[in-house]
SESETOR-44509 format. One record per residue (C-alpha): x, y, z; residue in one letter. Coordinates in pm, whole numbers, padded with zeros to 5 digits, always signed. Example, Ala and Ser with C-alpha at 12.3 -4.5 7.8 and 13.67 -1.06 7.14 Angstrom:
+01230-00450+00780A+01367-00106+00714S
***
This chain:
-00014+00013-00021M+00106+00336-00102A+00016+00660+00111K+00296+00872+00061T+00515+00991-00144L+00822+00844-00060D+00578+00528-00081D+00495+00608-00428L+00858+00662-00516E+00966+00306-00369Q+00714+00131-00577L+00775+00276-00933L+01106+00267-00883T+01098-00131-00814A+00862-00161-01124R+01147+00041-01329G+00981+00371-01347Y+01193+00683-01326P+01138+00886-01069C+01168+01242-01003K+01023+01441-00699R+00854+01824-00733I+00933+01909-00409F+00709+01752-00181D+00409+01790-00378L+00464+01518-00656C+00628+01282-00843L+00731+01304-01180L+00803+00995-01444T+00853+00899-01800Q+00607+00597-01924V+00771+00484-02283P+00482+00508-02541T+00416+00366-02928K+00287+00601-03127A+00216+00917-02869Y+00506+01167-02914T+00564+01395-02636S+00511+01797-02725L+00824+01847-02518R+01106+01616-02541T+00956+01510-02858G+01046+01101-02786T+00824+00861-02782K+00673+00849-02426S+00506+01056-02199I+00526+01238-01851E+00285+01196-01547V+00295+01295-01254Q+00136+01189-00922L+00010+01373-00653A-00231+01331-00346F-00542+01508-00290D-00619+01479+00062D-00904+01721+00010R-01070+01465-00234N-00923+01176-00035R-00790+01025-00405C-00431+00981-00581L-00431+01207-00861T-00219+01066-01232I-00180+01356-01500D-00025+01411-01784T+00087+01815-01818P+00105+01968-02159W-00046+01613-02335A-00159+01778-02631F-00148+02209-02675D-00514+02354-02787C-00310+02672-02968R-00092+02444-03212K-00482+02308-03325A-00577+02489-03685A-00923+02398-03586H-00964+02401-03225K-01331+02299-03248E-01273+01978-03378A-00972+01874-03142M-01194+01916-02864L-01512+01728-02989A-01198+01449-03078C-01110+01476-02692L-01423+01449-02527L-01547+01133-02793A-01224+00981-02663A-01249+01071-02293S-01600+00925-02364G-01499+00601-02506K-01202+00504-02260S-01298+00389-01914P-01136+00630-01608L-00959+00842-01794V-01061+01181-01856K-00926+01499-02038T-00883+01891-01919Q-00879+02184-02045L-00686+02504-01964D-00841+02756-02224P-00649+03029-02078E-00270+02877-02144Q-00433+02586-02396G-00280+02305-02196E-00499+02014-02204V-00414+01745-01968R-00528+01357-01935L-00601+01241-01632R-00677+00944-01342V-00792+00942-01051D-00729+00662-00778C-00955+00582-00493R-00769+00642-00150L-00828+00416+00160G-00766+00417+00490A-00440+00255+00406D-00332+00403+00113G-00352+00316-00245V-00301-00051-00363D+00015-00044-00543G-00108-00309-00812D-00411-00016-00867D-00147+00268-00898V+00056+00053-01204I-00293-00052-01369Q-00361+00294-01355M-00051+00434-01445L-00090+00206-01754G-00397+00382-01887L-00224+00715-01949I+00017+00569-02246P-00276+00350-02349A-00511+00647-02403F-00195+00847-02562A-00099+00568-02833D-00471+00471-02922R-00644+00833-02973W-00358+01049-03084Y-00337+00952-03454P-00732+01097-03465H-00647+01423-03247I-00363+01477-03409K-00593+01489-03749D-00800+01659-03597A-00575+01951-03459M-00515+01945-03866R-00859+01896-03970S-00975+02272-04093W-00746+02236-04388S-00847+01908-04507R-01157+01970-04443W-01169+02263-04723R-00953+02095-04920S-01239+01830-04910G-01530+02073-04951A-01394+02185-05257A-01319+01860-05427E-01670+01769-05288S-01823+02109-05452T-01601+02025-05787G-01735+01679-05806S-02126+01796-05713R-02041+02084-06009R-01916+01818-06226S-02177+01584-06206C-02424+01864-06261G-02277+02002-06558S-02286+01617-06696T-02613+01590-06652S-02662+01887-06836A-02539+01736-07137R-02683+01443-07115I-02980+01531-06994G-03228+01678-07307P-03114+01331-07497S-03242+01115-07278R-03529+01350-07270R-03603+01360-07580A-03910+01431-07775G-04134+01110-07903P-03989+00941-08278S-04189+01084-08555P-04373+00735-08597R-04513+00787-08263R-04608+01129-08336T-04810+01044-08671E-04984+00776-08464A-05067+01012-08213A-05212+01289-08464S-05411+00999-08673V-05575+00909-08350S-05649+01276-08273R-05848+01292-08623K-06003+00972-08559R-06111+01060-08243A-06304+01412-08379A-06437+01255-08696A-06628+01015-08420S-06772+01320-08235R-06871+01475-08626V-06991+01188-08726G-06741+01107-08967I-06522+00782-09041H-06214+00813-09127E-06078+00566-09427Q-05811+00372-09299P-05472+00540-09437T-05312+00417-09720S-04950+00424-09618A-04768+00219-09380T-04374+00210-09271H-04111-00035-09374D-03835-00131-09077R-03627+00134-09165H-03928+00436-09083G-03964+00510-09448E-04284+00567-09572T-04456+00334-09887R-04791+00324-10052P-04986-00001-09914C-05028-00244-10162P-05410-00341-10083R-05506+00045-10088A-05315+00086-10397S-05499-00207-10610S-05782-00087-10496R-05760+00232-10598S-05620+00125-10976R-05990-00130-10973R-06185+00205-10856S-06038+00399-11126S-06068+00139-11371T-06431+00075-11378N-06532+00465-11352T-06629+00570-11734P
***
């Protein structure tokens, strides 16, 4: 069980974590990471400080300057990503200093009457680099999302304009009017309907269409016209 900073320092040192005491306020240690890159050192590690909060009866484990909000081109996207990451990660929460732009990751470990269990401390400490490694690529993209969003929006707009112009070019051909054959048939139907209303019965047409759409005389109509012309005195 760890109840003082001396107990914590002994525990962490025994587990292979280098420790540095900041006066009598907290312990500072470096935890290796796989994806996350430290803002201060530029190395694959994250700086973690541990301190006892006697007022709230807990051990606080947090990371100073895990992210810098001032370096984000689009702060809203970065903060939204941090909130989503915190909501999907157990026990880890994010904190923001709006004046300085500092973003911290924090885990609180409840203190009992005899302090905090050593295994619990190591487990809670491991949540910090796990969170940083999992969400660092997404948060980094969100910090740069303004320019990406602008280019993506421009490409989307260009694509819509291209589709619109293409539709304008091909639209009329797809919506072309009826063929001449259908137009003529519709005209004949209208004439027959008008003739029936006034009591006139129209004779069948003496023309037909071949398979190429050309008009040619109807053989039967032509023969009938020849016979009638022969019998006429």
